[in-house]
mmCIF file as gemmi writes it, N, C-alpha and C atoms, coordinates in Angstrom:
data_model
loop_
_atom_site.group_PDB
_atom_site.id
_atom_site.type_symbol
_atom_site.label_atom_id
_atom_site.label_alt_id
_atom_site.label_comp_id
_atom_site.label_asym_id
_atom_site.label_entity_id
_atom_site.label_seq_id
_atom_site.pdbx_PDB_ins_code
_atom_site.Cartn_x
_atom_site.Cartn_y
_atom_site.Cartn_z
_atom_site.occupancy
_atom_site.B_iso_or_equiv
_atom_site.pdbx_formal_charge
_atom_site.auth_seq_id
_atom_site.auth_asym_id
_atom_site.pdbx_PDB_model_num
ATOM 1 N N . UNK Axp A 1 ? -48.738 1.435 -37.688 1 0 ? 1 A 1
ATOM 2 C CA . UNK Axp A 1 ? -48.077 0.191 -37.602 1 0 ? 1 A 1
ATOM 3 C C . UNK Axp A 1 ? -47.683 -0.238 -39.098 1 0 ? 1 A 1
ATOM 4 N N . UNK Axp A 2 ? -46.445 -0.732 -39.159 1 0 ? 2 A 1
ATOM 5 C CA . UNK Axp A 2 ? -45.902 -1.143 -40.462 1 0 ? 2 A 1
ATOM 6 C C . UNK Axp A 2 ? -46.56 -2.456 -40.891 1 0 ? 2 A 1
ATOM 7 N N . UNK Axp A 3 ? -46.826 -2.611 -42.188 1 0 ? 3 A 1
ATOM 8 C CA . UNK Axp A 3 ? -47.393 -3.849 -42.704 1 0 ? 3 A 1
ATOM 9 C C . UNK Axp A 3 ? -46.391 -5.043 -42.563 1 0 ? 3 A 1
ATOM 10 N N . UNK Axp A 4 ? -46.862 -6.193 -42.4 1 0 ? 4 A 1
ATOM 11 C CA . UNK Axp A 4 ? -46.091 -7.374 -42.265 1 0 ? 4 A 1
ATOM 12 C C . UNK Axp A 4 ? -46.061 -8.095 -43.584 1 0 ? 4 A 1
ATOM 13 N N . UNK Axp A 5 ? -44.866 -8.499 -44.078 1 0 ? 5 A 1
ATOM 14 C CA . UNK Axp A 5 ? -44.728 -9.219 -45.262 1 0 ? 5 A 1
ATOM 15 C C . UNK Axp A 5 ? -44.31 -10.645 -45.003 1 0 ? 5 A 1
ATOM 16 N N . UNK Axp A 6 ? -45.018 -11.602 -45.546 1 0 ? 6 A 1
ATOM 17 C CA . UNK Axp A 6 ? -44.679 -12.989 -45.364 1 0 ? 6 A 1
ATOM 18 C C . UNK Axp A 6 ? -43.822 -13.445 -46.571 1 0 ? 6 A 1
ATOM 19 N N . UNK Axp A 7 ? -42.745 -14.263 -46.241 1 0 ? 7 A 1
ATOM 20 C CA . UNK Axp A 7 ? -41.887 -14.764 -47.267 1 0 ? 7 A 1
ATOM 21 C C . UNK Axp A 7 ? -41.888 -16.322 -47.105 1 0 ? 7 A 1
ATOM 22 N N . UNK Axp A 8 ? -42 -16.983 -48.241 1 0 ? 8 A 1
ATOM 23 C CA . UNK Axp A 8 ? -42.052 -18.423 -48.188 1 0 ? 8 A 1
ATOM 24 C C . UNK Axp A 8 ? -40.655 -18.943 -47.784 1 0 ? 8 A 1
ATOM 25 N N . UNK Axp A 9 ? -40.627 -20.176 -47.3 1 0 ? 9 A 1
ATOM 26 C CA . UNK Axp A 9 ? -39.376 -20.727 -46.731 1 0 ? 9 A 1
ATOM 27 C C . UNK Axp A 9 ? -38.23 -20.877 -47.771 1 0 ? 9 A 1
ATOM 28 N N . UNK Axp A 10 ? -38.677 -21.172 -49.002 1 0 ? 10 A 1
ATOM 29 C CA . UNK Axp A 10 ? -37.65 -21.374 -50.124 1 0 ? 10 A 1
ATOM 30 C C . UNK Axp A 10 ? -37.029 -20.035 -50.401 1 0 ? 10 A 1
ATOM 31 N N . UNK Axp A 11 ? -37.766 -18.924 -50.545 1 0 ? 11 A 1
ATOM 32 C CA . UNK Axp A 11 ? -37.235 -17.686 -50.804 1 0 ? 11 A 1
ATOM 33 C C . UNK Axp A 11 ? -36.254 -17.186 -49.672 1 0 ? 11 A 1
ATOM 34 N N . UNK Axp A 12 ? -36.755 -17.464 -48.436 1 0 ? 12 A 1
ATOM 35 C CA . UNK Axp A 12 ? -35.958 -17.076 -47.273 1 0 ? 12 A 1
ATOM 36 C C . UNK Axp A 12 ? -34.648 -17.889 -47.277 1 0 ? 12 A 1
ATOM 37 N N . UNK Axp A 13 ? -34.69 -19.164 -47.562 1 0 ? 13 A 1
ATOM 38 C CA . UNK Axp A 13 ? -33.419 -19.982 -47.53 1 0 ? 13 A 1
ATOM 39 C C . UNK Axp A 13 ? -32.526 -19.497 -48.635 1 0 ? 13 A 1
ATOM 40 N N . UNK Axp A 14 ? -33.08 -19.173 -49.824 1 0 ? 14 A 1
ATOM 41 C CA . UNK Axp A 14 ? -32.209 -18.62 -50.935 1 0 ? 14 A 1
ATOM 42 C C . UNK Axp A 14 ? -31.532 -17.301 -50.507 1 0 ? 14 A 1
ATOM 43 N N . UNK Axp A 15 ? -32.281 -16.436 -49.824 1 0 ? 15 A 1
ATOM 44 C CA . UNK Axp A 15 ? -31.723 -15.233 -49.338 1 0 ? 15 A 1
ATOM 45 C C . UNK Axp A 15 ? -30.636 -15.469 -48.349 1 0 ? 15 A 1
ATOM 46 N N . UNK Axp A 16 ? -30.85 -16.341 -47.44 1 0 ? 16 A 1
ATOM 47 C CA . UNK Axp A 16 ? -29.832 -16.673 -46.405 1 0 ? 16 A 1
ATOM 48 C C . UNK Axp A 16 ? -28.543 -17.232 -47.094 1 0 ? 16 A 1
ATOM 49 N N . UNK Axp A 17 ? -28.77 -18.08 -48.1 1 0 ? 17 A 1
ATOM 50 C CA . UNK Axp A 17 ? -27.614 -18.646 -48.828 1 0 ? 17 A 1
ATOM 51 C C . UNK Axp A 17 ? -26.776 -17.601 -49.498 1 0 ? 17 A 1
ATOM 52 N N . UNK Axp A 18 ? -27.513 -16.662 -50.084 1 0 ? 18 A 1
ATOM 53 C CA . UNK Axp A 18 ? -26.796 -15.521 -50.848 1 0 ? 18 A 1
ATOM 54 C C . UNK Axp A 18 ? -26.047 -14.667 -49.834 1 0 ? 18 A 1
ATOM 55 N N . UNK Axp A 19 ? -26.589 -14.393 -48.7 1 0 ? 19 A 1
ATOM 56 C CA . UNK Axp A 19 ? -25.941 -13.598 -47.648 1 0 ? 19 A 1
ATOM 57 C C . UNK Axp A 19 ? -24.694 -14.318 -47.175 1 0 ? 19 A 1
ATOM 58 N N . UNK Axp A 20 ? -24.846 -15.591 -46.975 1 0 ? 20 A 1
ATOM 59 C CA . UNK Axp A 20 ? -23.718 -16.417 -46.523 1 0 ? 20 A 1
ATOM 60 C C . UNK Axp A 20 ? -22.58 -16.357 -47.552 1 0 ? 20 A 1
ATOM 61 N N . UNK Axp A 21 ? -22.902 -16.588 -48.851 1 0 ? 21 A 1
ATOM 62 C CA . UNK Axp A 21 ? -21.893 -16.536 -49.952 1 0 ? 21 A 1
ATOM 63 C C . UNK Axp A 21 ? -21.224 -15.198 -49.93 1 0 ? 21 A 1
ATOM 64 N N . UNK Axp A 22 ? -22 -14.148 -49.864 1 0 ? 22 A 1
ATOM 65 C CA . UNK Axp A 22 ? -21.443 -12.778 -49.877 1 0 ? 22 A 1
ATOM 66 C C . UNK Axp A 22 ? -20.524 -12.537 -48.691 1 0 ? 22 A 1
ATOM 67 N N . UNK Axp A 23 ? -20.876 -13.082 -47.484 1 0 ? 23 A 1
ATOM 68 C CA . UNK Axp A 23 ? -20.037 -12.966 -46.376 1 0 ? 23 A 1
ATOM 69 C C . UNK Axp A 23 ? -18.703 -13.67 -46.55 1 0 ? 23 A 1
ATOM 70 N N . UNK Axp A 24 ? -18.756 -14.872 -47.117 1 0 ? 24 A 1
ATOM 71 C CA . UNK Axp A 24 ? -17.522 -15.616 -47.324 1 0 ? 24 A 1
ATOM 72 C C . UNK Axp A 24 ? -16.645 -14.843 -48.383 1 0 ? 24 A 1
ATOM 73 N N . UNK Axp A 25 ? -17.248 -14.223 -49.419 1 0 ? 25 A 1
ATOM 74 C CA . UNK Axp A 25 ? -16.494 -13.514 -50.412 1 0 ? 25 A 1
ATOM 75 C C . UNK Axp A 25 ? -15.86 -12.289 -49.811 1 0 ? 25 A 1
ATOM 76 N N . UNK Axp A 26 ? -16.51 -11.592 -48.963 1 0 ? 26 A 1
ATOM 77 C CA . UNK Axp A 26 ? -16.035 -10.422 -48.243 1 0 ? 26 A 1
ATOM 78 C C . UNK Axp A 26 ? -14.774 -10.781 -47.42 1 0 ? 26 A 1
ATOM 79 N N . UNK Axp A 27 ? -14.964 -11.927 -46.648 1 0 ? 27 A 1
ATOM 80 C CA . UNK Axp A 27 ? -13.838 -12.462 -45.811 1 0 ? 27 A 1
ATOM 81 C C . UNK Axp A 27 ? -12.669 -12.82 -46.661 1 0 ? 27 A 1
ATOM 82 N N . UNK Axp A 28 ? -12.895 -13.477 -47.765 1 0 ? 28 A 1
ATOM 83 C CA . UNK Axp A 28 ? -11.791 -13.84 -48.689 1 0 ? 28 A 1
ATOM 84 C C . UNK Axp A 28 ? -11.046 -12.631 -49.245 1 0 ? 28 A 1
ATOM 85 N N . UNK Axp A 29 ? -11.796 -11.614 -49.612 1 0 ? 29 A 1
ATOM 86 C CA . UNK Axp A 29 ? -11.193 -10.409 -50.126 1 0 ? 29 A 1
ATOM 87 C C . UNK Axp A 29 ? -10.383 -9.672 -49.026 1 0 ? 29 A 1
ATOM 88 N N . UNK Axp A 30 ? -10.927 -9.683 -47.854 1 0 ? 30 A 1
ATOM 89 C CA . UNK Axp A 30 ? -10.256 -9.064 -46.663 1 0 ? 30 A 1
ATOM 90 C C . UNK Axp A 30 ? -8.879 -9.781 -46.396 1 0 ? 30 A 1
ATOM 91 N N . UNK Axp A 31 ? -8.896 -11.166 -46.51 1 0 ? 31 A 1
ATOM 92 C CA . UNK Axp A 31 ? -7.658 -11.962 -46.288 1 0 ? 31 A 1
ATOM 93 C C . UNK Axp A 31 ? -6.677 -11.636 -47.416 1 0 ? 31 A 1
ATOM 94 N N . UNK Axp A 32 ? -7.152 -11.514 -48.568 1 0 ? 32 A 1
ATOM 95 C CA . UNK Axp A 32 ? -6.269 -11.202 -49.717 1 0 ? 32 A 1
ATOM 96 C C . UNK Axp A 32 ? -5.628 -9.841 -49.628 1 0 ? 32 A 1
ATOM 97 N N . UNK Axp A 33 ? -6.413 -8.884 -49.205 1 0 ? 33 A 1
ATOM 98 C CA . UNK Axp A 33 ? -5.903 -7.488 -48.932 1 0 ? 33 A 1
ATOM 99 C C . UNK Axp A 33 ? -4.878 -7.52 -47.825 1 0 ? 33 A 1
ATOM 100 N N . UNK Axp A 34 ? -5.136 -8.255 -46.771 1 0 ? 34 A 1
ATOM 101 C CA . UNK Axp A 34 ? -4.226 -8.363 -45.637 1 0 ? 34 A 1
ATOM 102 C C . UNK Axp A 34 ? -2.91 -8.957 -46.151 1 0 ? 34 A 1
ATOM 103 N N . UNK Axp A 35 ? -2.967 -10.037 -46.914 1 0 ? 35 A 1
ATOM 104 C CA . UNK Axp A 35 ? -1.791 -10.709 -47.427 1 0 ? 35 A 1
ATOM 105 C C . UNK Axp A 35 ? -1.047 -9.766 -48.423 1 0 ? 35 A 1
ATOM 106 N N . UNK Axp A 36 ? -1.766 -8.96 -49.181 1 0 ? 36 A 1
ATOM 107 C CA . UNK Axp A 36 ? -1.164 -8.079 -50.117 1 0 ? 36 A 1
ATOM 108 C C . UNK Axp A 36 ? -0.331 -6.938 -49.47 1 0 ? 36 A 1
ATOM 109 N N . UNK Axp A 37 ? -0.676 -6.625 -48.211 1 0 ? 37 A 1
ATOM 110 C CA . UNK Axp A 37 ? 0.033 -5.613 -47.5 1 0 ? 37 A 1
ATOM 111 C C . UNK Axp A 37 ? 1.123 -6.145 -46.657 1 0 ? 37 A 1
ATOM 112 N N . UNK Axp A 38 ? 1.192 -7.463 -46.564 1 0 ? 38 A 1
ATOM 113 C CA . UNK Axp A 38 ? 2.266 -8.11 -45.782 1 0 ? 38 A 1
ATOM 114 C C . UNK Axp A 38 ? 3.67 -7.659 -46.262 1 0 ? 38 A 1
ATOM 115 N N . UNK Axp A 39 ? 4.501 -7.043 -45.39 1 0 ? 39 A 1
ATOM 116 C CA . UNK Axp A 39 ? 5.721 -6.477 -45.919 1 0 ? 39 A 1
ATOM 117 C C . UNK Axp A 39 ? 6.826 -7.513 -46.182 1 0 ? 39 A 1
ATOM 118 N N . UNK Axp A 40 ? 6.802 -8.705 -45.581 1 0 ? 40 A 1
ATOM 119 C CA . UNK Axp A 40 ? 7.86 -9.684 -45.776 1 0 ? 40 A 1
ATOM 120 C C . UNK Axp A 40 ? 7.179 -10.949 -46.307 1 0 ? 40 A 1
ATOM 121 N N . UNK Axp A 41 ? 7.807 -11.605 -47.253 1 0 ? 41 A 1
ATOM 122 C CA . UNK Axp A 41 ? 7.324 -12.831 -47.902 1 0 ? 41 A 1
ATOM 123 C C . UNK Axp A 41 ? 8.256 -14.001 -47.668 1 0 ? 41 A 1
ATOM 124 N N . UNK Axp A 42 ? 7.691 -15.156 -47.476 1 0 ? 42 A 1
ATOM 125 C CA . UNK Axp A 42 ? 8.473 -16.405 -47.428 1 0 ? 42 A 1
ATOM 126 C C . UNK Axp A 42 ? 8.783 -16.816 -48.84 1 0 ? 42 A 1
ATOM 127 N N . UNK Axp A 43 ? 9.639 -17.786 -48.987 1 0 ? 43 A 1
ATOM 128 C CA . UNK Axp A 43 ? 9.963 -18.326 -50.35 1 0 ? 43 A 1
ATOM 129 C C . UNK Axp A 43 ? 8.645 -18.828 -50.995 1 0 ? 43 A 1
ATOM 130 N N . UNK Axp A 44 ? 7.809 -19.573 -50.239 1 0 ? 44 A 1
ATOM 131 C CA . UNK Axp A 44 ? 6.57 -20.094 -50.741 1 0 ? 44 A 1
ATOM 132 C C . UNK Axp A 44 ? 5.684 -18.973 -51.234 1 0 ? 44 A 1
ATOM 133 N N . UNK Axp A 45 ? 5.589 -17.891 -50.497 1 0 ? 45 A 1
ATOM 134 C CA . UNK Axp A 45 ? 4.737 -16.774 -50.851 1 0 ? 45 A 1
ATOM 135 C C . UNK Axp A 45 ? 5.311 -16.057 -52.105 1 0 ? 45 A 1
ATOM 136 N N . UNK Axp A 46 ? 6.627 -16 -52.189 1 0 ? 46 A 1
ATOM 137 C CA . UNK Axp A 46 ? 7.316 -15.416 -53.32 1 0 ? 46 A 1
ATOM 138 C C . UNK Axp A 46 ? 7.072 -16.222 -54.592 1 0 ? 46 A 1
ATOM 139 N N . UNK Axp A 47 ? 7.121 -17.585 -54.443 1 0 ? 47 A 1
ATOM 140 C CA . UNK Axp A 47 ? 6.83 -18.467 -55.577 1 0 ? 47 A 1
ATOM 141 C C . UNK Axp A 47 ? 5.39 -18.274 -56.047 1 0 ? 47 A 1
ATOM 142 N N . UNK Axp A 48 ? 4.47 -18.115 -55.136 1 0 ? 48 A 1
ATOM 143 C CA . UNK Axp A 48 ? 3.054 -17.927 -55.456 1 0 ? 48 A 1
ATOM 144 C C . UNK Axp A 48 ? 2.884 -16.588 -56.126 1 0 ? 48 A 1
ATOM 145 N N . UNK Axp A 49 ? 3.527 -15.562 -55.647 1 0 ? 49 A 1
ATOM 146 C CA . UNK Axp A 49 ? 3.413 -14.225 -56.215 1 0 ? 49 A 1
ATOM 147 C C . UNK Axp A 49 ? 3.96 -14.124 -57.573 1 0 ? 49 A 1
ATOM 148 N N . UNK Axp A 50 ? 5.141 -14.708 -57.796 1 0 ? 50 A 1
ATOM 149 C CA . UNK Axp A 50 ? 5.843 -14.491 -59.088 1 0 ? 50 A 1
ATOM 150 C C . UNK Axp A 50 ? 5.655 -15.63 -60.087 1 0 ? 50 A 1
ATOM 151 N N . UNK Axp A 51 ? 5.296 -16.839 -59.555 1 0 ? 51 A 1
ATOM 152 C CA . UNK Axp A 51 ? 5.202 -18.014 -60.428 1 0 ? 51 A 1
ATOM 153 C C . UNK Axp A 51 ? 6.567 -18.661 -60.639 1 0 ? 51 A 1
ATOM 154 N N . UNK Axp A 52 ? 7.561 -18.195 -60.023 1 0 ? 52 A 1
ATOM 155 C CA . UNK Axp A 52 ? 8.916 -18.799 -60.194 1 0 ? 52 A 1
ATOM 156 C C . UNK Axp A 52 ? 9.06 -19.968 -59.247 1 0 ? 52 A 1
ATOM 157 N N . UNK Axp A 53 ? 9.993 -20.842 -59.636 1 0 ? 53 A 1
ATOM 158 C CA . UNK Axp A 53 ? 10.212 -22.05 -58.815 1 0 ? 53 A 1
ATOM 159 C C . UNK Axp A 53 ? 11.296 -21.666 -57.746 1 0 ? 53 A 1
ATOM 160 N N . UNK Axp A 54 ? 11.39 -22.526 -56.762 1 0 ? 54 A 1
ATOM 161 C CA . UNK Axp A 54 ? 12.257 -22.364 -55.614 1 0 ? 54 A 1
ATOM 162 C C . UNK Axp A 54 ? 13.727 -22.198 -56.097 1 0 ? 54 A 1
ATOM 163 N N . UNK Axp A 55 ? 14.178 -23.028 -57.104 1 0 ? 55 A 1
ATOM 164 C CA . UNK Axp A 55 ? 15.54 -22.883 -57.603 1 0 ? 55 A 1
ATOM 165 C C . UNK Axp A 55 ? 15.832 -21.466 -58.166 1 0 ? 55 A 1
ATOM 166 N N . UNK Axp A 56 ? 14.89 -20.926 -58.876 1 0 ? 56 A 1
ATOM 167 C CA . UNK Axp A 56 ? 15.062 -19.598 -59.42 1 0 ? 56 A 1
ATOM 168 C C . UNK Axp A 56 ? 15.162 -18.582 -58.307 1 0 ? 56 A 1
ATOM 169 N N . UNK Axp A 57 ? 14.361 -18.709 -57.297 1 0 ? 57 A 1
ATOM 170 C CA . UNK Axp A 57 ? 14.477 -17.773 -56.168 1 0 ? 57 A 1
ATOM 171 C C . UNK Axp A 57 ? 15.763 -17.898 -55.44 1 0 ? 57 A 1
ATOM 172 N N . UNK Axp A 58 ? 16.256 -19.098 -55.226 1 0 ? 58 A 1
ATOM 173 C CA . UNK Axp A 58 ? 17.538 -19.263 -54.547 1 0 ? 58 A 1
ATOM 174 C C . UNK Axp A 58 ? 18.649 -18.663 -55.384 1 0 ? 58 A 1
ATOM 175 N N . UNK Axp A 59 ? 18.619 -18.892 -56.712 1 0 ? 59 A 1
ATOM 176 C CA . UNK Axp A 59 ? 19.584 -18.36 -57.631 1 0 ? 59 A 1
ATOM 177 C C . UNK Axp A 59 ? 19.594 -16.828 -57.709 1 0 ? 59 A 1
ATOM 178 N N . UNK Axp A 60 ? 18.482 -16.203 -57.47 1 0 ? 60 A 1
ATOM 179 C CA . UNK Axp A 60 ? 18.344 -14.75 -57.627 1 0 ? 60 A 1
ATOM 180 C C . UNK Axp A 60 ? 18.153 -13.971 -56.319 1 0 ? 60 A 1
ATOM 181 N N . UNK Axp A 61 ? 18.205 -14.654 -55.236 1 0 ? 61 A 1
ATOM 182 C CA . UNK Axp A 61 ? 17.973 -14 -53.93 1 0 ? 61 A 1
ATOM 183 C C . UNK Axp A 61 ? 18.933 -12.86 -53.659 1 0 ? 61 A 1
ATOM 184 N N . UNK Axp A 62 ? 20.185 -12.993 -54.113 1 0 ? 62 A 1
ATOM 185 C CA . UNK Axp A 62 ? 21.137 -11.876 -53.881 1 0 ? 62 A 1
ATOM 186 C C . UNK Axp A 62 ? 20.793 -10.645 -54.637 1 0 ? 62 A 1
ATOM 187 N N . UNK Axp A 63 ? 20.225 -10.851 -55.903 1 0 ? 63 A 1
ATOM 188 C CA . UNK Axp A 63 ? 19.835 -9.638 -56.622 1 0 ? 63 A 1
ATOM 189 C C . UNK Axp A 63 ? 18.559 -9.003 -56.131 1 0 ? 63 A 1
ATOM 190 N N . UNK Axp A 64 ? 17.624 -9.801 -55.574 1 0 ? 64 A 1
ATOM 191 C CA . UNK Axp A 64 ? 16.372 -9.321 -55.042 1 0 ? 64 A 1
ATOM 192 C C . UNK Axp A 64 ? 16.638 -8.671 -53.718 1 0 ? 64 A 1
ATOM 193 N N . UNK Axp A 65 ? 17.425 -9.268 -52.865 1 0 ? 65 A 1
ATOM 194 C CA . UNK Axp A 65 ? 17.588 -8.875 -51.487 1 0 ? 65 A 1
ATOM 195 C C . UNK Axp A 65 ? 16.8 -9.79 -50.574 1 0 ? 65 A 1
ATOM 196 N N . UNK Axp A 66 ? 17.344 -10.206 -49.478 1 0 ? 66 A 1
ATOM 197 C CA . UNK Axp A 66 ? 16.69 -11.145 -48.571 1 0 ? 66 A 1
ATOM 198 C C . UNK Axp A 66 ? 17.269 -11.067 -47.21 1 0 ? 66 A 1
ATOM 199 N N . UNK Axp A 67 ? 16.547 -11.646 -46.252 1 0 ? 67 A 1
ATOM 200 C CA . UNK Axp A 67 ? 17.022 -11.841 -44.87 1 0 ? 67 A 1
ATOM 201 C C . UNK Axp A 67 ? 16.907 -13.38 -44.579 1 0 ? 67 A 1
ATOM 202 N N . UNK Axp A 68 ? 17.823 -13.835 -43.725 1 0 ? 68 A 1
ATOM 203 C CA . UNK Axp A 68 ? 17.679 -15.256 -43.258 1 0 ? 68 A 1
ATOM 204 C C . UNK Axp A 68 ? 17.347 -15.106 -41.783 1 0 ? 68 A 1
ATOM 205 N N . UNK Axp A 69 ? 16.102 -15.552 -41.46 1 0 ? 69 A 1
ATOM 206 C CA . UNK Axp A 69 ? 15.631 -15.553 -40.097 1 0 ? 69 A 1
ATOM 207 C C . UNK Axp A 69 ? 15.229 -16.876 -39.72 1 0 ? 69 A 1
ATOM 208 N N . UNK Axp A 70 ? 15.784 -17.385 -38.694 1 0 ? 70 A 1
ATOM 209 C CA . UNK Axp A 70 ? 15.399 -18.754 -38.242 1 0 ? 70 A 1
ATOM 210 C C . UNK Axp A 70 ? 15.593 -19.828 -39.259 1 0 ? 70 A 1
ATOM 211 N N . UNK Axp A 71 ? 16.619 -19.645 -40.085 1 0 ? 71 A 1
ATOM 212 C CA . UNK Axp A 71 ? 16.876 -20.63 -41.13 1 0 ? 71 A 1
ATOM 213 C C . UNK Axp A 71 ? 15.94 -20.504 -42.331 1 0 ? 71 A 1
ATOM 214 N N . UNK Axp A 72 ? 15.124 -19.465 -42.346 1 0 ? 72 A 1
ATOM 215 C CA . UNK Axp A 72 ? 14.187 -19.344 -43.478 1 0 ? 72 A 1
ATOM 216 C C . UNK Axp A 72 ? 14.461 -17.964 -44.203 1 0 ? 72 A 1
ATOM 217 N N . UNK Axp A 73 ? 14.314 -18.01 -45.523 1 0 ? 73 A 1
ATOM 218 C CA . UNK Axp A 73 ? 14.453 -16.836 -46.296 1 0 ? 73 A 1
ATOM 219 C C . UNK Axp A 73 ? 13.265 -15.938 -46.145 1 0 ? 73 A 1
ATOM 220 N N . UNK Axp A 74 ? 13.506 -14.637 -46.09 1 0 ? 74 A 1
ATOM 221 C CA . UNK Axp A 74 ? 12.362 -13.69 -46.044 1 0 ? 74 A 1
ATOM 222 C C . UNK Axp A 74 ? 12.775 -12.579 -47.041 1 0 ? 74 A 1
ATOM 223 N N . UNK Axp A 75 ? 11.764 -12.209 -47.838 1 0 ? 75 A 1
ATOM 224 C CA . UNK Axp A 75 ? 11.943 -11.168 -48.852 1 0 ? 75 A 1
ATOM 225 C C . UNK Axp A 75 ? 11.082 -9.963 -48.567 1 0 ? 75 A 1
ATOM 226 N N . UNK Axp A 76 ? 11.557 -8.747 -48.722 1 0 ? 76 A 1
ATOM 227 C CA . UNK Axp A 76 ? 10.777 -7.573 -48.62 1 0 ? 76 A 1
ATOM 228 C C . UNK Axp A 76 ? 9.932 -7.478 -49.863 1 0 ? 76 A 1
ATOM 229 N N . UNK Axp A 77 ? 8.614 -7.326 -49.666 1 0 ? 77 A 1
ATOM 230 C CA . UNK Axp A 77 ? 7.767 -7.152 -50.828 1 0 ? 77 A 1
ATOM 231 C C . UNK Axp A 77 ? 8.23 -6.004 -51.697 1 0 ? 77 A 1
ATOM 232 N N . UNK Axp A 78 ? 8.6 -4.874 -51.114 1 0 ? 78 A 1
ATOM 233 C CA . UNK Axp A 78 ? 8.971 -3.701 -51.943 1 0 ? 78 A 1
ATOM 234 C C . UNK Axp A 78 ? 10.277 -4.092 -52.732 1 0 ? 78 A 1
ATOM 235 N N . UNK Axp A 79 ? 11.191 -4.876 -52.197 1 0 ? 79 A 1
ATOM 236 C CA . UNK Axp A 79 ? 12.355 -5.251 -52.972 1 0 ? 79 A 1
ATOM 237 C C . UNK Axp A 79 ? 12.04 -6.149 -54.115 1 0 ? 79 A 1
ATOM 238 N N . UNK Axp A 80 ? 11.035 -7.053 -53.933 1 0 ? 80 A 1
ATOM 239 C CA . UNK Axp A 80 ? 10.584 -7.947 -54.971 1 0 ? 80 A 1
ATOM 240 C C . UNK Axp A 80 ? 9.98 -7.127 -56.095 1 0 ? 80 A 1
ATOM 241 N N . UNK Axp A 81 ? 9.086 -6.192 -55.721 1 0 ? 81 A 1
ATOM 242 C CA . UNK Axp A 81 ? 8.431 -5.333 -56.713 1 0 ? 81 A 1
ATOM 243 C C . UNK Axp A 81 ? 9.43 -4.499 -57.449 1 0 ? 81 A 1
ATOM 244 N N . UNK Axp A 82 ? 10.436 -3.965 -56.738 1 0 ? 82 A 1
ATOM 245 C CA . UNK Axp A 82 ? 11.499 -3.146 -57.433 1 0 ? 82 A 1
ATOM 246 C C . UNK Axp A 82 ? 12.261 -4.034 -58.384 1 0 ? 82 A 1
ATOM 247 N N . UNK Axp A 83 ? 12.655 -5.255 -57.989 1 0 ? 83 A 1
ATOM 248 C CA . UNK Axp A 83 ? 13.404 -6.17 -58.822 1 0 ? 83 A 1
ATOM 249 C C . UNK Axp A 83 ? 12.65 -6.496 -60.091 1 0 ? 83 A 1
ATOM 250 N N . UNK Axp A 84 ? 11.338 -6.792 -59.954 1 0 ? 84 A 1
ATOM 251 C CA . UNK Axp A 84 ? 10.509 -7.092 -61.057 1 0 ? 84 A 1
ATOM 252 C C . UNK Axp A 84 ? 10.356 -5.89 -62.009 1 0 ? 84 A 1
ATOM 253 N N . UNK Axp A 85 ? 10.233 -4.701 -61.482 1 0 ? 85 A 1
ATOM 254 C CA . UNK Axp A 85 ? 10.076 -3.459 -62.3 1 0 ? 85 A 1
ATOM 255 C C . UNK Axp A 85 ? 11.392 -3.197 -63.002 1 0 ? 85 A 1
ATOM 256 N N . UNK Axp A 86 ? 12.516 -3.375 -62.36 1 0 ? 86 A 1
ATOM 257 C CA . UNK Axp A 86 ? 13.858 -3.116 -62.89 1 0 ? 86 A 1
ATOM 258 C C . UNK Axp A 86 ? 14.097 -4.052 -64.049 1 0 ? 86 A 1
ATOM 259 N N . UNK Axp A 87 ? 13.622 -5.219 -63.955 1 0 ? 87 A 1
ATOM 260 C CA . UNK Axp A 87 ? 13.838 -6.25 -65.027 1 0 ? 87 A 1
ATOM 261 C C . UNK Axp A 87 ? 12.745 -6.416 -66.022 1 0 ? 87 A 1
ATOM 262 N N . UNK Axp A 88 ? 11.833 -5.404 -66.089 1 0 ? 88 A 1
ATOM 263 C CA . UNK Axp A 88 ? 10.726 -5.404 -67.025 1 0 ? 88 A 1
ATOM 264 C C . UNK Axp A 88 ? 11.109 -4.663 -68.24 1 0 ? 88 A 1
ATOM 265 N N . UNK Axp A 89 ? 10.926 -5.252 -69.386 1 0 ? 89 A 1
ATOM 266 C CA . UNK Axp A 89 ? 11.211 -4.584 -70.617 1 0 ? 89 A 1
ATOM 267 C C . UNK Axp A 89 ? 10.05 -4.594 -71.497 1 0 ? 89 A 1
ATOM 268 N N . UNK Axp A 90 ? 9.845 -3.435 -72.168 1 0 ? 90 A 1
ATOM 269 C CA . UNK Axp A 90 ? 8.732 -3.299 -73.074 1 0 ? 90 A 1
ATOM 270 C C . UNK Axp A 90 ? 9.194 -2.69 -74.402 1 0 ? 90 A 1
ATOM 271 N N . UNK Axp A 91 ? 8.886 -3.32 -75.414 1 0 ? 91 A 1
ATOM 272 C CA . UNK Axp A 91 ? 9.361 -2.923 -76.79 1 0 ? 91 A 1
ATOM 273 C C . UNK Axp A 91 ? 8.096 -2.264 -77.431 1 0 ? 91 A 1
ATOM 274 N N . UNK Axp A 92 ? 8.304 -1.056 -77.865 1 0 ? 92 A 1
ATOM 275 C CA . UNK Axp A 92 ? 7.239 -0.404 -78.603 1 0 ? 92 A 1
ATOM 276 C C . UNK Axp A 92 ? 7.281 -0.892 -80.056 1 0 ? 92 A 1
ATOM 277 N N . UNK Axp A 93 ? 6.143 -1.298 -80.563 1 0 ? 93 A 1
ATOM 278 C CA . UNK Axp A 93 ? 6.069 -1.717 -81.964 1 0 ? 93 A 1
ATOM 279 C C . UNK Axp A 93 ? 5.806 -0.446 -82.828 1 0 ? 93 A 1
ATOM 280 N N . UNK Axp A 94 ? 6.408 -0.508 -83.989 1 0 ? 94 A 1
ATOM 281 C CA . UNK Axp A 94 ? 6.124 0.599 -84.981 1 0 ? 94 A 1
ATOM 282 C C . UNK Axp A 94 ? 4.809 0.314 -85.623 1 0 ? 94 A 1
ATOM 283 N N . UNK Axp A 95 ? 4.111 1.441 -85.898 1 0 ? 95 A 1
ATOM 284 C CA . UNK Axp A 95 ? 2.82 1.286 -86.565 1 0 ? 95 A 1
ATOM 285 C C . UNK Axp A 95 ? 2.96 1.14 -88.015 1 0 ? 95 A 1
């Protein structure tokens, strides 16, 4: 027979709280991964992803590429990533 271990109520409650926190963190990470794989983005999601304002998005939507579905703009995540990469410049500094 296995020995029985007694745990006081405070320790047990702390353990339950830590498990609950870990569960919430895992769920949040799962939601973030799900969102990161989402192939199409709304203007609001694009603003959150890039940090650009709605006016900038509207001014540059033709360069990025977009669809108009149900009166709403939709952007392909891969087109946005390509646009950002294409417009990324890095200057090497001389030593």
